[in-house]
C-alpha positions as protocol buffer text, in pm:
chain_id: "A"
residue {
  index: 1
  type: UNK
  ca { x: -79 y: -87 z: -1207 }
}
residue {
  index: 2
  type: UNK
  ca { x: -30 y: -447 z: -1328 }
}
residue {
  index: 3
  type: UNK
  ca { x: -194 y: -727 z: -1127 }
}
residue {
  index: 4
  type: UNK
  ca { x: 136 y: -918 z: -1102 }
}
residue {
  index: 5
  type: UNK
  ca { x: 287 y: -622 z: -908 }
}
residue {
  index: 6
  type: UNK
  ca { x: 1 y: -593 z: -659 }
}
residue {
  index: 7
  type: UNK
  ca { x: 68 y: -655 z: -287 }
}
residue {
  index: 8
  type: UNK
  ca { x: -240 y: -858 z: -220 }
}
residue {
  index: 9
  type: UNK
  ca { x: -178 y: -910 z: 151 }
}
residue {
  index: 10
  type: UNK
  ca { x: -189 y: -532 z: 208 }
}
residue {
  index: 11
  type: UNK
  ca { x: -465 y: -464 z: -38 }
}
residue {
  index: 12
  type: UNK
  ca { x: -694 y: -733 z: 104 }
}
residue {
  index: 13
  type: UNK
  ca { x: -667 y: -593 z: 455 }
}
residue {
  index: 14
  type: UNK
  ca { x: -717 y: -237 z: 328 }
}
residue {
  index: 15
  type: UNK
  ca { x: -1022 y: -340 z: 123 }
}
residue {
  index: 16
  type: UNK
  ca { x: -1176 y: -511 z: 423 }
}
residue {
  index: 17
  type: UNK
  ca { x: -1110 y: -222 z: 659 }
}
residue {
  index: 18
  type: UNK
  ca { x: -1233 y: 39 z: 405 }
}
residue {
  index: 19
  type: UNK
  ca { x: -1554 y: -157 z: 353 }
}
residue {
  index: 20
  type: UNK
  ca { x: -1607 y: -257 z: 717 }
}
residue {
  index: 21
  type: UNK
  ca { x: -1583 y: -627 z: 642 }
}
residue {
  index: 22
  type: UNK
  ca { x: -1459 y: -902 z: 865 }
}
residue {
  index: 23
  type: UNK
  ca { x: -1241 y: -1182 z: 727 }
}
residue {
  index: 24
  type: UNK
  ca { x: -1548 y: -1399 z: 736 }
}
residue {
  index: 25
  type: UNK
  ca { x: -1751 y: -1148 z: 535 }
}
residue {
  index: 26
  type: UNK
  ca { x: -1491 y: -1126 z: 264 }
}
residue {
  index: 27
  type: UNK
  ca { x: -1450 y: -1503 z: 257 }
}
residue {
  index: 28
  type: UNK
  ca { x: -1819 y: -1544 z: 194 }
}
residue {
  index: 29
  type: UNK
  ca { x: -1800 y: -1294 z: -98 }
}
residue {
  index: 30
  type: UNK
  ca { x: -1511 y: -1491 z: -246 }
}
residue {
  index: 31
  type: UNK
  ca { x: -1645 y: -1833 z: -164 }
}
residue {
  index: 32
  type: UNK
  ca { x: -1337 y: -1930 z: 45 }
}
residue {
  index: 33
  type: UNK
  ca { x: -1282 y: -1989 z: 419 }
}
residue {
  index: 34
  type: UNK
  ca { x: -1199 y: -1711 z: 658 }
}
residue {
  index: 35
  type: UNK
  ca { x: -874 y: -1901 z: 732 }
}
residue {
  index: 36
  type: UNK
  ca { x: -779 y: -1851 z: 364 }
}
residue {
  index: 37
  type: UNK
  ca { x: -835 y: -1472 z: 403 }
}
residue {
  index: 38
  type: UNK
  ca { x: -621 y: -1479 z: 716 }
}
residue {
  index: 39
  type: UNK
  ca { x: -339 y: -1665 z: 541 }
}
residue {
  index: 40
  type: UNK
  ca { x: -352 y: -1426 z: 247 }
}
residue {
  index: 41
  type: UNK
  ca { x: -329 y: -1121 z: 479 }
}
residue {
  index: 42
  type: UNK
  ca { x: -37 y: -1274 z: 665 }
}
residue {
  index: 43
  type: UNK
  ca { x: 140 y: -1345 z: 339 }
}
residue {
  index: 44
  type: UNK
  ca { x: 152 y: -1721 z: 408 }
}
residue {
  index: 45
  type: UNK
  ca { x: -23 y: -1803 z: 83 }
}
residue {
  index: 46
  type: UNK
  ca { x: -121 y: -1614 z: -232 }
}
residue {
  index: 47
  type: UNK
  ca { x: -467 y: -1610 z: -389 }
}
residue {
  index: 48
  type: UNK
  ca { x: -513 y: -1830 z: -690 }
}
residue {
  index: 49
  type: UNK
  ca { x: -527 y: -1663 z: -1032 }
}
residue {
  index: 50
  type: UNK
  ca { x: -904 y: -1696 z: -1026 }
}
residue {
  index: 51
  type: UNK
  ca { x: -923 y: -1530 z: -684 }
}
residue {
  index: 52
  type: UNK
  ca { x: -675 y: -1259 z: -790 }
}
residue {
  index: 53
  type: UNK
  ca { x: -910 y: -1167 z: -1080 }
}
residue {
  index: 54
  type: UNK
  ca { x: -1205 y: -1137 z: -839 }
}
residue {
  index: 55
  type: UNK
  ca { x: -1001 y: -932 z: -595 }
}
residue {
  index: 56
  type: UNK
  ca { x: -860 y: -705 z: -868 }
}
residue {
  index: 57
  type: UNK
  ca { x: -1211 y: -626 z: -981 }
}
residue {
  index: 58
  type: UNK
  ca { x: -1322 y: -557 z: -625 }
}
residue {
  index: 59
  type: UNK
  ca { x: -1028 y: -331 z: -572 }
}
residue {
  index: 60
  type: UNK
  ca { x: -1101 y: -140 z: -899 }
}
residue {
  index: 61
  type: UNK
  ca { x: -1470 y: -100 z: -806 }
}
residue {
  index: 62
  type: UNK
  ca { x: -1358 y: 46 z: -474 }
}
residue {
  index: 63
  type: UNK
  ca { x: -1127 y: 292 z: -644 }
}
residue {
  index: 64
  type: UNK
  ca { x: -829 y: 141 z: -468 }
}
residue {
  index: 65
  type: UNK
  ca { x: -634 y: 111 z: -788 }
}
residue {
  index: 66
  type: UNK
  ca { x: -525 y: 376 z: -1034 }
}
residue {
  index: 67
  type: UNK
  ca { x: -606 y: 318 z: -1395 }
}
């Protein structure tokens, strides 16, 4: 799956729920505010390229993505 085709708003929420993280917990891991996580999950904003790379690696490590 290519990163440009990922639905980050769905994947971010799934990742958080699967790993028992709050928006604040994930925000701390990514060094952003919890409001940013909330906006990403609502689809109001998209993560920056730098944040997409971090998220993509987190999703891969959690086996959320197929190779």
